[in-house]
C-alpha positions in Angstrom: -21.7 16.2 14.1 -19.3 13.0 14.3 -19.6 9.9 11.9 -19.7 6.7 14.1 -19.5 3.2 12.6 -18.1 -0.4 13.4 -14.9 -1.5 11.7 -14.5 -5.1 11.3 -10.7 -6.0 9.9 -10.2 -9.2 8.4 -7.0 -10.6 6.9 -8.2 -10.0 3.2 -8.5 -6.3 3.8 -4.8 -6.4 5.2 -4.0 -8.3 2.0 -5.8 -6.0 -0.2 -4.4 -2.9 1.3 -0.5 -4.2 1.0 -0.9 -5.4 -2.4 -2.7 -2.3 -3.5 -0.3 0.1 -2.2 2.8 -2.1 -3.2 1.5 -2.2 -6.9 0.9 1.3 -7.1 4.4 2.3 -5.7 5.9 -0.2 -8.5 3.9 1.5 -11.2 5.3 4.9 -10.4 7.0 6.0 -13.5 10.5 6.6 -11.8 10.3 2.9 -10.6 9.2 1.7 -14.3 11.9 3.8 -15.9 14.6 2.4 -13.3 13.6 -1.1 -14.0 13.8 -0.7 -17.7 17.2 1.1 -17.4 18.6 -1.5 -15.4 17.5 -4.2 -18.1 18.9 -2.1 -21.0 22.4 -1.6 -18.8 22.6 -5.1 -18.0 21.9 -5.9 -21.9 24.6 -3.4 -23.0 27.2 -4.7 -20.3 26.6 -8.3 -22.0 26.8 -6.9 -25.5 30.1 -5.1 -24.7 31.5 -8.0 -22.9 30.7 -10.6 -25.5 30.1 -9.0 -28.7 30.6 -12.5 -30.6 27.3 -14.2 -28.6 24.8 -15.4 -30.7 21.3 -13.7 -30.7 19.5 -16.7 -29.1 21.8 -16.4 -26.2 21.0 -12.6 -25.7 17.5 -13.1 -25.6 17.8 -16.0 -23.2 19.8 -13.5 -21.1 17.2 -10.9 -21.3 14.3 -13.2 -20.3 16.4 -14.5 -17.4 16.9 -10.9 -16.4 13.2 -10.2 -16.6 12.2 -13.2 -14.7 14.7 -12.5 -12.0 13.4 -8.9 -11.6 9.5 -10.3 -11.5 10.6 -13.2 -9.0 12.2 -10.4 -7.0 9.3 -8.1 -7.1 6.9 -11.0 -6.3 9.0 -12.3 -3.2 9.2 -8.9 -1.9 5.4 -8.4 -2.0 4.8 -11.5 -0.3 7.2 -10.6 2.4 5.4 -7.4 3.0 2.1 -8.9 3.1 3.0 -11.4 5.6 4.7 -8.7 7.7 1.5 -6.5 7.5 -0.7 -9.6 8.4 1.5 -10.7 11.3 1.2 -6.7 12.6 -2.4 -6.8 12.3 -3.2 -10.1 13.8 -4.3 -9.0 17.1 -7.1 -7.0 15.4 -8.4 -9.8 13.6 -12.1 -10.8 14.6 -12.3 -8.1 17.1 -14.4 -5.3 15.9 -13.8 -1.8 16.9 -16.1 1.4 17.3 -14.7 4.2 15.1 -15.8 7.8 15.0 -14.5 10.5 12.8 -15.0 14.1 13.9 -12.9 17.5 13.7 -10.1 16.3 16.2 -9.5 12.9 14.3 -9.9 9.3 13.9 -11.1 7.8 17.2 -11.3 4.2 17.9 -12.6 1.8 20.9 -12.0 -1.9 20.9 -11.1 -4.7 23.2 -7.3 -4.3 22.1 -7.2 -0.7 23.1 -8.8 3.0 22.4 -7.4 6.1 21.3 -7.6 9.2 18.9 -5.2 9.8 16.0 -5.2 13.4 15.0 -5.9 14.2 11.3 -2.6 16.0 11.1 -0.6 12.7 11.4 -2.0 11.4 8.3 0.0 12.2 4.9 -2.3 10.3 2.7 -5.6 8.4 2.0 -5.3 5.5 -0.5 -8.8 4.6 -1.8 -8.4 0.9 -3.0 -11.4 -1.2 -4.1 -11.9 -3.3 -1.1 -10.2 -0.9 1.7 -9.2 2.5 2.4 -6.0 3.2 4.1 -4.9 6.2 6.1 -1.3 6.6 6.1 1.5 8.3 8.1 4.7 8.5 5.9 7.1 8.2 8.7 9.1 5.3 10.0 6.9 3.5 12.4 4.1 5.6 11.3 0.3 5.1 11.9 -1.7 3.2 9.4 -5.4 2.7 9.6 -7.4 0.4 7.6 -11.1 1.2 7.0 -13.0 -1.7 4.9 -15.2 -0.2 2.2 -18.1 -2.3 3.4 -17.9 -0.5 6.9 -18.0 3.2 5.2 -21.0 4.5 3.9 -21.1 7.3 1.6 -21.1 10.2 4.0 -17.9 8.8 5.9 -16.3 8.5 2.6 -17.0 11.9 1.5 -16.0 13.3 4.9 -12.6 11.4 4.9 -11.7 12.6 1.5 -12.7 16.3 2.1 -11.2 16.3 5.5 -7.7 15.0 4.3 -7.8 17.1 1.2 -8.4 20.2 3.2 -5.4 19.8 5.2 -3.1 19.0 2.1 -2.8 15.3 2.5 -2.6 13.2 -0.8 -5.9 11.4 -1.7 -5.2 8.6 -4.0 -8.4 7.2 -5.5 
C-alpha cells in the first residue's frame, strides 16, 4: 500500500538541511583531525622559523589561525546555504503531492512530476526539522522532506526501505 502525503518546502527547510549536513560533515573525525594537524603544523613551522619569538606572539598567532579557520568554515557554510536556497527557490510555496511505494519516491506539483527510484538514493539524513534523501554523485538527486509533513508510518517506511537496500541512514 503506497503512502501519500503533501510536501510544502520552505526556505527554513533548505537552510536546516544544508546546515545540518554541512555540520555533520565537518565533525567527521578525519576532518577534525586534519584541522588540528594543520594548526599544529602551522605552529611548528612558526617555532622553527622564529624560535626566539615571545610566547605572547605565539599565542596570538595560534588565535589568529583558529579564527581564520572558523571564518573560512562560516563563509563556506553560508555559501552552500545560499546556493541550495537558490536551487530550491522554484519549489518554495508550491506544495507537492508525494507518494512512497516499492518503485520509489513519486512527486507531482505545478513545477513538474516524476519518480526517483530507491536505487538512486545513497543515504537518508534524519535531521530535526527535515529529512534528506541524497544521491552521492555529481549533480545527484536530493529530496527534502519536512518532518512536519511525514507521519510515523512514512518515517518508518523510509528508514526500512533505505536500510533494506544498503543505503546509509544517519539519524
